[in-house]
Phi, psi and omega in degrees: 000154178296148175275147175279110185298139180302318181299324178291322177295317180299321180277358181058042177269130179205165176138182182278126177246126183245124180244147172238137180205172179249137170261118185277185184295339179264002180084012178264154180267147176207167180054054180284126178228157181242144173277140180069206180229080179292156175306136184307320181295321179289318179297317180297317180299315180293318180299317180298320179293314182300322180297335180273340184290148176233139183236161169275124184298154175293155179241142173224120184055037177080003180244144179295137176225157176284156182220143175271136183232143172242124183231134178237146179223130179265107174278111184241131173276144172303146184307320182297326179283329178297329184274355184283330183206164177302129184275151173253079185278132178244139172205000000 
């Protein structure tokens, strides 16, 4: 899973980050894009994790095919940290 970046915690950035990517014939991810404009630290953390993931490719008529995927991750600060400073909430 992606790590919650320290810089994002310091800046009190949190929220749902939605990525779209393709799983190729080898089960690797490529063409990672984000919906909206998530904070750069959160987007980078998710992109780095997604690039490391491996999937079993989708099959069509028994043959591997590429597939489009939409994945969302909610980066959430503990409530006590949200109250320490003005939050930079993204959604």
